[in-house]
N, CA, C and O atoms as a Tinker XYZ file with bonds, in Angstrom:
   344  protein
     1  N      8.466000   -7.617000  -16.625000    73     2
     2  CA     9.081000   -8.575000  -15.740000    64     1     3
     3  C      9.178000   -9.911000  -16.458000    63     2     4     5
     4  O      8.261000  -10.312000  -17.175000    81     3
     5  N     10.281000  -10.584000  -16.261000    73     3     6
     6  CA    10.527000  -11.891000  -16.866000    64     5     7
     7  C     10.394000  -12.966000  -15.796000    63     6     8     9
     8  O     11.050000  -12.898000  -14.757000    81     7
     9  N      9.537000  -13.966000  -16.052000    73     7    10
    10  CA     9.362000  -15.082000  -15.145000    64     9    11
    11  C     10.144000  -16.282000  -15.664000    63    10    12    13
    12  O      9.968000  -16.706000  -16.806000    81    11
    13  N     10.997000  -16.816000  -14.823000    73    11    14
    14  CA    11.721000  -18.047000  -15.140000    64    13    15
    15  C     11.107000  -19.130000  -14.279000    63    14    16    17
    16  O     11.262000  -19.110000  -13.058000    81    15
    17  N     10.414000  -20.073000  -14.891000    73    15    18
    18  CA     9.701000  -21.087000  -14.126000    64    17    19
    19  C     10.278000  -22.466000  -14.403000    63    18    20    21
    20  O     10.871000  -22.724000  -15.451000    81    19
    21  N     10.084000  -23.332000  -13.438000    73    19    22
    22  CA    10.528000  -24.706000  -13.584000    64    21    23
    23  C      9.983000  -25.559000  -12.460000    63    22    24    25
    24  O      9.621000  -25.049000  -11.400000    81    23
    25  N      9.926000  -26.834000  -12.688000    73    23    26
    26  CA     9.427000  -27.756000  -11.668000    64    25    27
    27  C     10.411000  -27.773000  -10.506000    63    26    28    29
    28  O     11.607000  -27.993000  -10.695000    81    27
    29  N      9.900000  -27.540000   -9.315000    73    27    30
    30  CA    10.733000  -27.586000   -8.120000    64    29    31
    31  C     11.466000  -26.299000   -7.805000    63    30    32    33
    32  O     12.256000  -26.264000   -6.862000    81    31
    33  N     11.232000  -25.247000   -8.560000    73    31    34
    34  CA    11.943000  -24.000000   -8.292000    64    33    35
    35  C     11.355000  -23.201000   -7.135000    63    34    36    37
    36  O     11.907000  -22.165000   -6.764000    81    35
    37  N     10.242000  -23.664000   -6.555000    73    35    38
    38  CA     9.664000  -22.936000   -5.421000    64    37    39
    39  C     10.466000  -23.140000   -4.149000    63    38    40    41
    40  O     10.846000  -22.166000   -3.499000    81    39
    41  N     10.733000  -24.400000   -3.776000    73    39    42
    42  CA    11.433000  -24.665000   -2.533000    64    41    43
    43  C     12.906000  -24.951000   -2.750000    63    42    44    45
    44  O     13.768000  -24.323000   -2.136000    81    43
    45  N     13.181000  -25.872000   -3.598000    73    43    46
    46  CA    14.576000  -26.224000   -3.894000    64    45    47
    47  C     14.885000  -25.753000   -5.308000    63    46    48    49
    48  O     13.998000  -25.724000   -6.161000    81    47
    49  N     16.077000  -25.400000   -5.549000    73    47    50
    50  CA    16.442000  -24.922000   -6.878000    64    49    51
    51  C     17.487000  -25.854000   -7.486000    63    50    52    53
    52  O     18.680000  -25.717000   -7.215000    81    51
    53  N     17.036000  -26.799000   -8.306000    73    51    54
    54  CA    17.994000  -27.729000   -8.897000    64    53    55
    55  C     18.890000  -27.077000   -9.945000    63    54    56    57
    56  O     20.044000  -27.469000  -10.122000    81    55
    57  N     18.358000  -26.098000  -10.622000    73    55    58
    58  CA    19.133000  -25.405000  -11.653000    64    57    59
    59  C     19.504000  -24.023000  -11.158000    63    58    60    61
    60  O     18.647000  -23.277000  -10.684000    81    59
    61  N     20.747000  -23.686000  -11.264000    73    59    62
    62  CA    21.193000  -22.367000  -10.841000    64    61    63
    63  C     21.048000  -21.404000  -12.018000    63    62    64    65
    64  O     21.766000  -21.499000  -13.012000    81    63
    65  N     20.112000  -20.486000  -11.881000    73    63    66
    66  CA    19.898000  -19.493000  -12.922000    64    65    67
    67  C     20.735000  -18.257000  -12.615000    63    66    68    69
    68  O     20.869000  -17.861000  -11.457000    81    67
    69  N     21.278000  -17.671000  -13.624000    73    67    70
    70  CA    22.024000  -16.432000  -13.409000    64    69    71
    71  C     21.031000  -15.318000  -13.101000    63    70    72    73
    72  O     20.011000  -15.190000  -13.777000    81    71
    73  N     21.325000  -14.518000  -12.089000    73    71    74
    74  CA    20.391000  -13.441000  -11.735000    64    73    75
    75  C     20.292000  -12.421000  -12.863000    63    74    76    77
    76  O     21.296000  -12.012000  -13.445000    81    75
    77  N     19.071000  -12.026000  -13.153000    73    75    78
    78  CA    18.825000  -11.019000  -14.177000    64    77    79
    79  C     17.977000   -9.907000  -13.575000    63    78    80    81
    80  O     17.152000  -10.131000  -12.690000    81    79
    81  N     18.204000   -8.721000  -14.077000    73    79    82
    82  CA    17.432000   -7.582000  -13.618000    64    81    83
    83  C     15.978000   -7.741000  -14.066000    63    82    84    85
    84  O     15.713000   -8.087000  -15.218000    81    83
    85  N     15.047000   -7.490000  -13.159000    73    83    86
    86  CA    13.611000   -7.574000  -13.424000    64    85    87
    87  C     13.185000   -8.971000  -13.851000    63    86    88    89
    88  O     12.405000   -9.136000  -14.789000    81    87
    89  N     13.709000   -9.979000  -13.149000    73    87    90
    90  CA    13.286000  -11.353000  -13.415000    64    89    91
    91  C     12.990000  -12.050000  -12.094000    63    90    92    93
    92  O     13.502000  -11.662000  -11.044000    81    91
    93  N     12.153000  -13.085000  -12.163000    73    91    94
    94  CA    11.770000  -13.838000  -10.989000    64    93    95
    95  C     11.850000  -15.314000  -11.326000    63    94    96    97
    96  O     11.267000  -15.764000  -12.312000    81    95
    97  N     12.576000  -16.074000  -10.504000    73    95    98
    98  CA    12.656000  -17.521000  -10.674000    64    97    99
    99  C     11.652000  -18.154000   -9.724000    63    98   100   101
   100  O     11.709000  -17.935000   -8.514000    81    99
   101  N     10.732000  -18.939000  -10.271000    73    99   102
   102  CA     9.708000  -19.551000   -9.449000    64   101   103
   103  C      9.262000  -20.876000  -10.054000    63   102   104   105
   104  O      9.533000  -21.181000  -11.215000    81   103
   105  N      8.570000  -21.647000   -9.228000    73   103   106
   106  CA     8.017000  -22.920000   -9.674000    64   105   107
   107  C      6.522000  -22.814000   -9.874000    63   106   108   109
   108  O      5.994000  -21.754000  -10.210000    81   107
   109  N      5.845000  -23.945000   -9.659000    73   107   110
   110  CA     4.413000  -23.977000   -9.920000    64   109   111
   111  C      3.646000  -23.022000   -9.018000    63   110   112   113
   112  O      2.751000  -22.317000   -9.484000    81   111
   113  N      3.984000  -22.991000   -7.738000    73   111   114
   114  CA     3.268000  -22.122000   -6.800000    64   113   115
   115  C      3.501000  -20.653000   -7.132000    63   114   116   117
   116  O      2.566000  -19.852000   -7.157000    81   115
   117  N      4.739000  -20.319000   -7.381000    73   115   118
   118  CA     5.065000  -18.929000   -7.687000    64   117   119
   119  C      4.468000  -18.447000   -8.989000    63   118   120   121
   120  O      4.181000  -17.260000   -9.147000    81   119
   121  N      4.280000  -19.362000   -9.920000    73   119   122
   122  CA     3.700000  -19.000000  -11.212000    64   121   123
   123  C      2.278000  -18.475000  -11.036000    63   122   124   125
   124  O      1.836000  -17.617000  -11.800000    81   123
   125  N      1.559000  -18.982000  -10.037000    73   123   126
   126  CA     0.213000  -18.489000   -9.762000    64   125   127
   127  C      0.212000  -17.395000   -8.702000    63   126   128   129
   128  O     -0.609000  -16.480000   -8.761000    81   127
   129  N      1.110000  -17.478000   -7.746000    73   127   130
   130  CA     1.113000  -16.517000   -6.638000    64   129   131
   131  C      1.589000  -15.131000   -7.077000    63   130   132   133
   132  O      1.040000  -14.126000   -6.628000    81   131
   133  N      2.578000  -15.063000   -7.928000    73   131   134
   134  CA     3.138000  -13.767000   -8.325000    64   133   135
   135  C      2.142000  -12.905000   -9.098000    63   134   136   137
   136  O      1.975000  -11.736000   -8.751000    81   135
   137  N      1.479000  -13.421000  -10.120000    73   135   138
   138  CA     0.476000  -12.574000  -10.796000    64   137   139
   139  C     -0.685000  -12.188000   -9.877000    63   138   140   141
   140  O     -1.212000  -11.080000   -9.984000    81   139
   141  N     -1.093000  -13.092000   -8.970000    73   139   142
   142  CA    -2.162000  -12.761000   -8.035000    64   141   143
   143  C     -1.726000  -11.639000   -7.098000    63   142   144   145
   144  O     -2.513000  -10.745000   -6.785000    81   143
   145  N     -0.471000  -11.687000   -6.650000    73   143   146
   146  CA     0.067000  -10.630000   -5.792000    64   145   147
   147  C      0.064000   -9.294000   -6.533000    63   146   148   149
   148  O     -0.323000   -8.271000   -5.968000    81   147
   149  N      0.488000   -9.302000   -7.774000    73   147   150
   150  CA     0.549000   -8.065000   -8.565000    64   149   151
   151  C     -0.842000   -7.535000   -8.887000    63   150   152   153
   152  O     -1.015000   -6.336000   -9.104000    81   151
   153  N     -1.841000   -8.429000   -8.918000    73   151   154
   154  CA    -3.222000   -8.001000   -9.160000    64   153   155
   155  C     -3.892000   -7.507000   -7.882000    63   154   156   157
   156  O     -5.010000   -6.994000   -7.929000    81   155
   157  N     -3.220000   -7.656000   -6.744000    73   155   158
   158  CA    -3.750000   -7.183000   -5.479000    64   157   159
   159  C     -4.614000   -8.188000   -4.750000    63   158   160   161
   160  O     -5.334000   -7.823000   -3.820000    81   159
   161  N     -4.558000   -9.450000   -5.152000    73   159   162
   162  CA    -5.339000  -10.483000   -4.480000    64   161   163
   163  C     -4.580000  -10.976000   -3.260000    63   162   164   165
   164  O     -3.374000  -11.211000   -3.343000    81   163
   165  N     -5.260000  -11.138000   -2.124000    73   163   166
   166  CA    -4.559000  -11.609000   -0.925000    64   165   167
   167  C     -4.184000  -13.075000   -1.059000    63   166   168   169
   168  O     -4.928000  -13.854000   -1.654000    81   167
   169  N     -3.036000  -13.457000   -0.511000    73   167   170
   170  CA    -2.630000  -14.866000   -0.602000    64   169   171
   171  C     -3.505000  -15.738000    0.281000    63   170   172   173
   172  O     -3.958000  -15.304000    1.340000    81   171
   173  N     -3.741000  -16.962000   -0.153000    73   171   174
   174  CA    -4.520000  -17.899000    0.642000    64   173   175
   175  C     -3.550000  -18.657000    1.537000    63   174   176   177
   176  O     -2.780000  -19.496000    1.069000    81   175
   177  N     -3.597000  -18.354000    2.823000    73   175   178
   178  CA    -2.670000  -18.985000    3.754000    64   177   179
   179  C     -3.390000  -19.791000    4.829000    63   178   180   181
   180  O     -2.771000  -20.246000    5.790000    81   179
   181  N     -4.698000  -19.964000    4.665000    73   179   182
   182  CA    -5.442000  -20.704000    5.676000    64   181   183
   183  C     -5.081000  -22.182000    5.628000    63   182   184   185
   184  O     -5.212000  -22.832000    4.591000    81   183
   185  N     -4.638000  -22.694000    6.733000    73   183   186
   186  CA    -4.439000  -24.132000    6.834000    64   185   187
   187  C     -5.558000  -24.694000    7.700000    63   186   188   189
   188  O     -6.386000  -23.942000    8.212000    81   187
   189  N     -5.586000  -25.991000    7.862000    73   187   190
   190  CA    -6.685000  -26.631000    8.581000    64   189   191
   191  C     -6.755000  -26.155000   10.029000    63   190   192   193
   192  O     -7.845000  -25.930000   10.555000    81   191
   193  N     -5.621000  -26.004000   10.667000    73   191   194
   194  CA    -5.610000  -25.591000   12.069000    64   193   195
   195  C     -6.225000  -24.213000   12.256000    63   194   196   197
   196  O     -7.043000  -24.019000   13.154000    81   195
   197  N     -5.848000  -23.269000   11.433000    73   195   198
   198  CA    -6.402000  -21.925000   11.577000    64   197   199
   199  C     -7.889000  -21.891000   11.253000    63   198   200   201
   200  O     -8.633000  -21.114000   11.852000    81   199
   201  N     -8.331000  -22.724000   10.313000    73   199   202
   202  CA    -9.759000  -22.800000   10.002000    64   201   203
   203  C    -10.547000  -23.355000   11.184000    63   202   204   205
   204  O    -11.628000  -22.856000   11.498000    81   203
   205  N    -10.006000  -24.396000   11.847000    73   203   206
   206  CA   -10.687000  -24.989000   13.000000    64   205   207
   207  C    -10.771000  -23.975000   14.145000    63   206   208   209
   208  O    -11.824000  -23.832000   14.767000    81   207
   209  N     -9.686000  -23.282000   14.422000    73   207   210
   210  CA    -9.682000  -22.291000   15.512000    64   209   211
   211  C    -10.652000  -21.151000   15.199000    63   210   212   213
   212  O    -11.376000  -20.692000   16.083000    81   211
   213  N    -10.668000  -20.698000   13.960000    73   211   214
   214  CA   -11.595000  -19.635000   13.573000    64   213   215
   215  C    -13.042000  -20.105000   13.732000    63   214   216   217
   216  O    -13.893000  -19.352000   14.205000    81   215
   217  N    -13.316000  -21.343000   13.338000    73   215   218
   218  CA   -14.666000  -21.891000   13.477000    64   217   219
   219  C    -15.041000  -22.053000   14.950000    63   218   220   221
   220  O    -16.184000  -21.806000   15.336000    81   219
   221  N    -14.082000  -22.465000   15.762000    73   219   222
   222  CA   -14.314000  -22.594000   17.204000    64   221   223
   223  C    -14.679000  -21.240000   17.807000    63   222   224   225
   224  O    -15.594000  -21.146000   18.625000    81   223
   225  N    -13.965000  -20.200000   17.405000    73   223   226
   226  CA   -14.265000  -18.863000   17.908000    64   225   227
   227  C    -15.622000  -18.361000   17.438000    63   226   228   229
   228  O    -16.194000  -17.460000   18.051000    81   227
   229  N    -16.142000  -18.933000   16.359000    73   227   230
   230  CA   -17.480000  -18.598000   15.889000    64   229   231
   231  C    -18.543000  -19.400000   16.634000    63   230   232   233
   232  O    -19.638000  -18.898000   16.889000    81   231
   233  N    -18.220000  -20.648000   16.982000    73   231   234
   234  CA   -19.180000  -21.503000   17.679000    64   233   235
   235  C    -19.439000  -21.055000   19.117000    63   234   236   237
   236  O    -20.573000  -21.097000   19.592000    81   235
   237  N    -18.387000  -20.631000   19.798000    73   235   238
   238  CA   -18.527000  -20.276000   21.219000    64   237   239
   239  C    -19.581000  -19.198000   21.477000    63   238   240   241
   240  O    -20.424000  -19.386000   22.355000    81   239
   241  N    -19.569000  -18.088000   20.757000    73   239   242
   242  CA   -20.608000  -17.080000   21.025000    64   241   243
   243  C    -22.016000  -17.551000   20.625000    63   242   244   245
   244  O    -23.010000  -17.090000   21.187000    81   243
   245  N    -22.093000  -18.464000   19.662000    73   243   246
   246  CA   -23.401000  -18.943000   19.201000    64   245   247
   247  C    -24.009000  -19.972000   20.139000    63   246   248   249
   248  O    -25.209000  -20.240000   20.072000    81   247
   249  N    -23.195000  -20.550000   21.013000    73   247   250
   250  CA   -23.690000  -21.582000   21.922000    64   249   251
   251  C    -24.430000  -20.925000   23.089000    63   250   252   253
   252  O    -23.832000  -20.240000   23.919000    81   251
   253  N    -25.729000  -21.148000   23.128000    73   251   254
   254  CA   -26.548000  -20.573000   24.194000    64   253   255
   255  C    -27.035000  -21.632000   25.181000    63   254   256   257
   256  O    -27.915000  -21.360000   25.997000    81   255
   257  N    -26.470000  -22.835000   25.109000    73   255   258
   258  CA   -26.868000  -23.907000   26.000000    64   257   259
   259  C    -27.958000  -24.787000   25.423000    63   258   260   261
   260  O    -28.268000  -25.839000   25.982000    81   259
   261  N    -28.542000  -24.372000   24.314000    73   259   262
   262  CA   -29.610000  -25.147000   23.692000    64   261   263
   263  C    -29.210000  -25.707000   22.333000    63   262   264   265
   264  O    -30.036000  -26.304000   21.642000    81   263
   265  N    -27.973000  -25.524000   21.948000    73   263   266
   266  CA   -27.503000  -26.060000   20.662000    64   265   267
   267  C    -27.222000  -27.546000   20.806000    63   266   268   269
   268  O    -26.905000  -28.025000   21.895000    81   267
   269  N    -27.342000  -28.272000   19.698000    73   267   270
   270  CA   -27.122000  -29.717000   19.742000    64   269   271
   271  C    -25.676000  -30.081000   20.061000    63   270   272   273
   272  O    -25.400000  -31.192000   20.516000    81   271
   273  N    -24.772000  -29.170000   19.830000    73   271   274
   274  CA   -23.349000  -29.442000   20.052000    64   273   275
   275  C    -22.844000  -28.874000   21.375000    63   274   276   277
   276  O    -21.645000  -28.935000   21.647000    81   275
   277  N    -23.717000  -28.332000   22.187000    73   275   278
   278  CA   -23.310000  -27.634000   23.409000    64   277   279
   279  C    -22.514000  -28.488000   24.382000    63   278   280   281
   280  O    -21.481000  -28.046000   24.885000    81   279
   281  N    -22.978000  -29.708000   24.658000    73   279   282
   282  CA   -22.261000  -30.577000   25.599000    64   281   283
   283  C    -20.899000  -30.984000   25.043000    63   282   284   285
   284  O    -19.905000  -31.017000   25.768000    81   283
   285  N    -20.868000  -31.290000   23.756000    73   283   286
   286  CA   -19.590000  -31.670000   23.130000    64   285   287
   287  C    -18.618000  -30.502000   23.128000    63   286   288   289
   288  O    -17.418000  -30.687000   23.328000    81   287
   289  N    -19.130000  -29.306000   22.903000    73   287   290
   290  CA   -18.276000  -28.114000   22.884000    64   289   291
   291  C    -17.662000  -27.864000   24.255000    63   290   292   293
   292  O    -16.514000  -27.431000   24.350000    81   291
   293  N    -18.410000  -28.130000   25.308000    73   291   294
   294  CA   -17.871000  -27.957000   26.665000    64   293   295
   295  C    -16.864000  -29.035000   27.020000    63   294   296   297
   296  O    -15.932000  -28.785000   27.785000    81   295
   297  N    -17.042000  -30.244000   26.469000    73   295   298
   298  CA   -16.144000  -31.360000   26.781000    64   297   299
   299  C    -14.834000  -31.262000   26.008000    63   298   300   301
   300  O    -13.755000  -31.324000   26.598000    81   299
   301  N    -14.926000  -31.110000   24.692000    73   299   302
   302  CA   -13.725000  -31.048000   23.843000    64   301   303
   303  C    -13.982000  -30.045000   22.719000    63   302   304   305
   304  O    -14.453000  -30.427000   21.647000    81   303
   305  N    -13.676000  -28.770000   22.953000    73   303   306
   306  CA   -14.039000  -27.743000   21.983000    64   305   307
   307  C    -13.352000  -27.881000   20.622000    63   306   308   309
   308  O    -13.982000  -27.662000   19.587000    81   307
   309  N    -12.089000  -28.236000   20.616000    73   307   310
   310  CA   -11.368000  -28.308000   19.337000    64   309   311
   311  C    -11.873000  -29.467000   18.489000    63   310   312   313
   312  O    -12.082000  -29.309000   17.286000    81   311
   313  N    -12.070000  -30.628000   19.102000    73   311   314
   314  CA   -12.585000  -31.772000   18.340000    64   313   315
   315  C    -13.993000  -31.511000   17.836000    63   314   316   317
   316  O    -14.343000  -31.930000   16.733000    81   315
   317  N    -14.807000  -30.823000   18.630000    73   315   318
   318  CA   -16.162000  -30.486000   18.191000    64   317   319
   319  C    -16.129000  -29.544000   16.999000    63   318   320   321
   320  O    -16.852000  -29.747000   16.024000    81   319
   321  N    -15.296000  -28.520000   17.075000    73   319   322
   322  CA   -15.191000  -27.582000   15.961000    64   321   323
   323  C    -14.690000  -28.275000   14.698000    63   322   324   325
   324  O    -15.185000  -28.014000   13.602000    81   323
   325  N    -13.713000  -29.152000   14.853000    73   323   326
   326  CA   -13.183000  -29.863000   13.689000    64   325   327
   327  C    -14.235000  -30.775000   13.060000    63   326   328   329
   328  O    -14.363000  -30.837000   11.837000    81   327
   329  N    -14.989000  -31.484000   13.910000    73   327   330
   330  CA   -16.025000  -32.386000   13.400000    64   329   331
   331  C    -17.125000  -31.610000   12.688000    63   330   332   333
   332  O    -17.554000  -32.002000   11.603000    81   331
   333  N    -17.583000  -30.523000   13.280000    73   331   334
   334  CA   -18.626000  -29.729000   12.642000    64   333   335
   335  C    -18.136000  -29.049000   11.365000    63   334   336   337
   336  O    -18.901000  -28.878000   10.416000    81   335
   337  N    -16.880000  -28.669000   11.345000    73   335   338
   338  CA   -16.335000  -28.029000   10.145000    64   337   339
   339  C    -16.220000  -29.019000    8.991000    63   338   340   341
   340  O    -16.433000  -28.666000    7.831000    81   339
   341  N    -15.878000  -30.268000    9.326000    73   339   342
   342  CA   -15.788000  -31.290000    8.276000    64   341   343
   343  C    -17.154000  -31.590000    7.723000    63   342   344
   344  O    -17.289000  -32.425000    6.828000    81   343
């Protein structure tokens, strides 16, 4: 496989490359993502929002009413999860 890389080729394509068989045009992100994909590594797609929600779903079952964050979790669960995650 032939990789054609360039700055900005991930989202916008300033240079129009002629399509070639068994080639991939990519930028900085694709240069790392494509070999990782071929090696079988899962892509990292976690953003801050999904991390906070996942942490919130972990905090709720652990809260037995005696945790230091229990009152805050009942008042504003998302802000509590975000603060504890930070």
